[in-house]
C-alpha positions in Angstrom: 0.0 0.0 0.0 1.3 3.5 -0.8 2.5 5.1 2.4 2.8 8.8 3.3 5.8 9.7 1.1 4.1 8.1 -1.9 0.9 10.0 -1.2 2.8 13.2 -0.7 4.7 12.6 -3.9 1.4 12.2 -5.7 0.0 15.4 -4.2 3.1 17.4 -5.3 2.9 16.0 -8.8 -0.8 16.6 -9.2 -1.2 20.1 -7.6 0.3 22.1 -10.5 -2.0 20.4 -13.0 -5.2 20.7 -10.8 -5.2 23.9 -8.8 -7.1 26.6 -10.7 -8.7 24.1 -13.1 -12.5 23.4 -13.2 -13.9 19.9 -13.2 -16.2 19.7 -16.3 -17.5 16.2 -15.8 -16.9 12.8 -14.2 -16.6 9.7 -16.3 -17.2 6.8 -13.8 -16.7 3.4 -15.4 -16.6 1.5 -12.2 -18.7 3.0 -9.4 -17.8 0.3 -6.8 -14.3 0.8 -5.3 -13.6 0.1 -1.7 -16.8 1.9 -1.1 -19.4 2.9 -3.8 -18.7 6.4 -5.2 -21.3 8.5 -3.5 -24.0 10.5 -5.4 -22.8 13.6 -3.5 -19.4 13.4 -5.4 -21.2 12.9 -8.7 -23.5 15.9 -8.2 -21.3 18.3 -6.3 -17.9 18.1 -8.0 -18.7 18.9 -11.7 -18.5 22.6 -12.4 -16.3 23.3 -9.4 -12.9 25.0 -9.5 -10.1 23.2 -7.7 -8.7 25.5 -5.0 -6.1 23.3 -3.3 -4.7 19.8 -3.2 -3.9 18.8 0.4 -2.8 15.6 2.0 -4.2 14.4 5.4 -2.6 11.1 6.6 -2.7 8.9 3.5 -5.7 10.7 2.0 -5.7 13.3 -0.7 -8.2 16.2 -0.2 -9.1 18.1 -3.4 -10.8 21.3 -2.2 -13.4 23.3 -3.9 -15.8 26.1 -2.8 -18.6 23.6 -1.9 -16.6 20.8 -0.5 -13.7 18.4 -0.9 -13.1 15.1 -2.8 -11.5 12.6 -0.5 -9.2 10.2 -2.4 -7.3 7.1 -1.2 -5.0 5.0 -3.4 -5.7 1.8 -1.6 -3.4 -1.1 -2.3 -2.6 -0.5 -6.0 -4.2 2.8 -7.1 -2.6 5.6 -9.0 -3.6 9.1 -10.1 -2.3 10.7 -13.3 -3.1 13.8 -15.3 -3.3 12.7 -19.0 -4.4 14.1 -22.4 -8.2 13.4 -22.7 -7.6 11.2 -25.7 -5.4 8.8 -23.9 -6.7 5.2 -24.4 -8.7 3.8 -21.5 -7.2 0.7 -19.8 -9.0 -2.2 -18.1 -8.4 -0.8 -14.6 -9.0 2.9 -15.4 -12.1 3.4 -13.3 -12.7 7.1 -13.1 -11.8 10.2 -15.1 -12.2 13.8 -14.0 -12.5 15.8 -17.2 -10.8 19.2 -16.7 -11.2 22.5 -18.5 -7.5 22.2 -19.5 -8.5 19.5 -22.0 -6.8 16.8 -19.8 -8.2 14.3 -17.4 -7.3 13.2 -13.9 -7.4 9.4 -14.2 -7.8 7.0 -11.3 -6.4 3.5 -12.0 -6.8 0.7 -9.5 -6.5 -3.0 -10.4 -7.5 -4.2 -7.0 -10.2 -1.6 -6.4 -9.3 -1.0 -2.7 -9.0 2.8 -3.3 -11.8 5.3 -2.8 -13.3 8.5 -4.1 -15.6 10.1 -1.5 -17.1 13.5 -0.8 -16.8 15.9 2.2 -19.2 18.9 2.2 -17.7 22.2 3.1 -17.6 22.8 6.8 -17.8 19.1 7.7 -15.2 16.5 8.6 -15.5 13.1 6.9 -15.8 10.2 9.5 -12.6 8.7 8.0 -10.6 11.8 9.1 -12.2 12.3 12.5 -10.0 11.3 15.4 -6.8 11.2 13.5 -3.6 12.1 15.3 -1.1 14.8 14.3 0.9 14.8 11.0 4.4 13.3 11.6 6.1 16.2 9.8 4.3 18.9 11.8 5.3 20.7 14.9 2.5 18.9 16.8 4.4 15.6 16.6 7.6 15.1 18.7 9.1 12.8 21.4 7.1 14.4 24.2 3.8 13.6 22.3 4.8 9.9 21.9 6.0 9.6 25.5 2.8 11.1 26.9 0.6 8.9 24.7 2.6 5.7 25.6 2.3 5.9 29.4 1.1 2.6 30.9 0.8 1.0 27.5 2.0 -2.6 27.2 1.4 -2.9 23.5 4.5 -3.0 21.3 6.1 0.3 20.4 5.7 -0.4 16.7 2.0 -0.9 17.2 1.8 2.5 18.9 3.8 4.1 16.1 1.3 2.8 13.5 -1.8 3.8 15.5 -3.4 6.6 13.4 -4.9 8.1 16.6 -1.3 8.7 17.8 0.3 9.9 14.6 -0.9 9.5 11.1 0.7 8.1 8.0 3.6 6.1 9.6 3.0 2.8 7.9 4.7 -0.5 8.1 7.8 0.3 6.0 8.7 3.6 7.7 7.9 2.4 11.2 10.4 -0.4 10.8 13.0 1.9 9.4 12.5 4.6 12.0 12.7 2.0 14.9 15.9 0.7 13.4 17.4 4.1 13.1 16.5 4.9 16.7 17.8 1.5 17.9 14.5 0.5 19.5 13.3 -3.1 19.3 9.8 -3.2 17.7 8.4 -5.5 20.3 9.5 -3.4 23.2 6.5 -2.3 25.4 5.6 1.2 24.4 5.3 2.2 28.1 8.9 1.2 28.8 10.5 3.5 26.3 12.1 6.5 27.8 11.3 10.1 27.0 14.8 10.6 25.5 14.5 7.5 23.2 11.1 8.7 22.1 12.7 12.1 21.2 15.2 10.1 19.0 12.4 8.0 17.5 10.3 11.1 16.6 13.3 12.8 15.0 14.0 9.6 12.9 10.4 9.4 11.8 10.6 13.0 10.5 14.0 12.5 8.9 13.2 9.3 7.2 9.8 10.4 5.9 11.2 13.7 4.6 14.1 12.0 2.9 11.8 9.4 1.3 9.6 12.2 -0.1 12.7 13.6 -1.8 13.4 10.2 -3.3 9.9 9.8 -4.6 8.7 7.3 -2.0 9.2 3.5 -1.8 8.2 1.6 -4.9 6.6 -1.6 -3.9 4.3 -3.6 -6.2 2.3 -1.1 -8.3 2.9 2.4 -7.0 3.6 4.9 -9.7 3.8 8.7 -9.2 1.7 11.0 -11.4 4.5 11.5 -14.0 4.9 7.7 -14.3 8.2 7.6 -12.5 8.9 5.1 -9.7 10.3 5.9 -6.3 13.9 4.9 -5.3 13.9 4.9 -1.5 13.4 1.1 -1.6 17.0 0.7 -2.6 18.0 2.4 0.7 16.0 0.4 3.2 17.9 -0.9 6.2 15.6 -3.6 7.5 12.2 -3.7 5.8 11.9 -6.7 3.4 15.5 -7.8 4.2 14.9 -10.9 6.4 18.0 -13.1 6.4 20.2 -10.5 4.8 23.1 -8.9 6.8 22.5 -5.7 8.7 24.1 -2.9 6.9 25.5 -1.6 10.2 26.7 -4.7 12.1 26.3 -7.6 9.7 23.9 -9.6 11.9 21.1 -11.3 9.8 17.9 -9.3 9.8 15.0 -11.1 11.4 11.3 -11.0 10.5 8.4 -11.6 12.9 4.6 -11.0 12.8 3.5 -8.1 15.0 0.0 -6.6 14.9 -0.8 -8.9 11.9 2.0 -7.3 9.9 5.5 -8.5 9.0 8.1 -6.7 11.1 11.8 -6.6 10.3 14.6 -5.7 12.8 18.2 -6.2 13.7 18.5 -8.3 16.9 21.9 -6.6 17.7 21.3 -3.0 16.8 17.8 -2.8 18.3 16.9 -3.4 22.0 
């Protein structure tokens, strides 16, 4: 699934082509994605001028005067701005026809993505209760330390809790914990304030760097210009079970934690 850097890369790629453009019409060839495309999107969006393209967690918010389209890429989705005459593929489910003569095309082979609608002045239930953005000033070690007190759940589970901090998915949680030297199974309540400060800094550093590298290309993620991310080549632990640690040479281990594969170095992380 595309993680925060991939979604931010998509946002940055789309914004110059969308902001200031008017949505002329929607061509919906497959109305049933993860959730059915709501009638409110079909009726509210056409005729509206796009004012801003924002990211919240792993969602894209495309703002207009009357509300916002809420888009999620799911497991295999991509968004690209293309000439209107571009041939339609099997998995090209939705086109937004723009006044520029181009289309915003949503492609999703597995149909786990979504296109929803949030009326102006309201917050969609999917966005309610989310924690702070990891690259914002509201997220730091003190925040993690305060939210972890008395918690016996693993620190990696805490880091991936969207109510604690948004957008830190499996790949970047594993990489940040390695960089901070913290074992992913360590009880969240046993991690010191100082180590949480280090962890928060590593989350920010790794996410910011991954954005500059275009995100991590896994399976089907493609940025709006068709390019693929390159951060995957620089991963220290994720997906490297059995390979030597790049720091100490100890074989990387893989375990299941929170129903997700978790990778760590048994020597560097404790």
